[in-house]
N, C-alpha and C positions, 0 to 999 in steps of 0.2 A: 867493440866500439872504439873509434879512434878519437883522440883529443887534439884540438888545435892548441899548439903551444905558442908559436911565434906569430900566428896570424890573428888579425882582428876579425871579429864577426862582422859580416856585412848584412845590411838590411835594405835590399833594393827598393822596396816599396817606400820605406821611410826616406831614403835618399832621393827618390823621385819627387816625393812631396816637398821635401826641403828645397830641391832645385826649382820647383814650380813657384814656391813662395819667394825664393831669392830673386827669381826673374821678375816676379810681380813687384817686389820692393825696388829693384833697379829701375823698372819702367815708371813706377810712381815717383821716385826721386828725380828721374830725368824730366818727367812732365812738370813736377813742381819747380824745378830749376828753370825750365823753359818759361813757365808762367812768370816767374820772378824776373827773368831776363827781358821778356817782352814788356812787362809792366814798367821796367826802367827805361825802355825805349820811348815810351809815350805813344799815344794813339796815332798821331800824325806820321811818325816814323814807321810804325807797324803798317799803317795803311799804304804808305809809299812802297814799302818792301812787298806787300801783298800785290799791289798793282804791277810791280816789276815781274811778278810770277803769273800775272793774269788771274789773281785770286781776290776774294774779299778778305778783309781782316780776320773774320771768324773762320774762314776756310784755312787760312794760313796758320792760325793758332791750332786748329784741329789737326791738320796734317803734321805740323811740327811736334805736337804733343805725342804722336805715335812713336817717335824715336827714330834714330838714324838708320835702322835696319828694317823698317816697316814694309819696304818694297823689295826686300832681298829675294823673295820667291819669283818676282818677275824675271830677273836675269836668268834664273835657273829654268824657268818655263820657256823663255825664249830660246835658250840653248837646246832644250828638249824638242822644240819645234823646228830646229835647224836655222834659227835666226841669231845672228851675232849681235848681242846687246850693245857692244861698243860701236859697231858700225851703224846700227840704227840710231843711236844717240848722236853720232856725228853727222849722219845724213838727214835725219828728220828729228831734230831735238824737240820740236813741239809735240810730235806724236809720242815720243818717249816720255816726256813730262806728263802727258795725259794718261798714258798707261800706268805710270808710277802713281799718279794721283788716285786713280781708281784702285790700284792694288793696295795702297796704304790703308784705305778705309774698308777693304773687303772683309766680309764676315766669315770667309771660308778658309782662313789661314791653316788650320789644322788639317783639313781635308787636302788642301794643296800640298802641304809639307809631306803628308803621308803618300800622296800620289807621286810626288817628286822623288821621294826615297825609294818607292817601289818601282820607279821607272815607267809608271803608267800615266803620268800627267799629260803627255801629248795626246793620248786617246780620251782621257776622262775629263779634262778641264772644261770642255764645252758644256757640261751639265751643271756647272756651278760657278765658273769664273765670270765675273762681270766684264772682263776684257775679252771674252771669247770672240765676239763679233769683230772687234778691231784686230785681234791676233789672226783671225782667219784671212784677213785682207793683206797680211804681210807676206812678201815673197821670202821663201827660204833661202838661206845663204848657200853659195856653191862650195 
């Protein structure tokens, strides 16, 4: 039997659980900070900002509360489909915003992340992605 002398014992399951809890705390703090920030703005200012984005005030609050990385999967999926996300954003910003809006509130984030990591998202996203119809209409980059 060998002994570990200079190494610390690792507990992958515990570390994973701690990481999940830490992520939840970060998201909760972000959402709470955002609510405070929007409350300081006042309802008229929030409504004006929402109109600028083509949203209702409640939609703006919901989307913003998801955090700044809530649509990160979209860029990865676009690349997997052969679409340049930067080019799409510059050539059709309205479509990109709509895709992002849908991605932000999607309930299939874990499945999407798994498929992106496995390299199967381009083939599998159609069965669960609420943006699948819009994505099918996009031309692939050359």
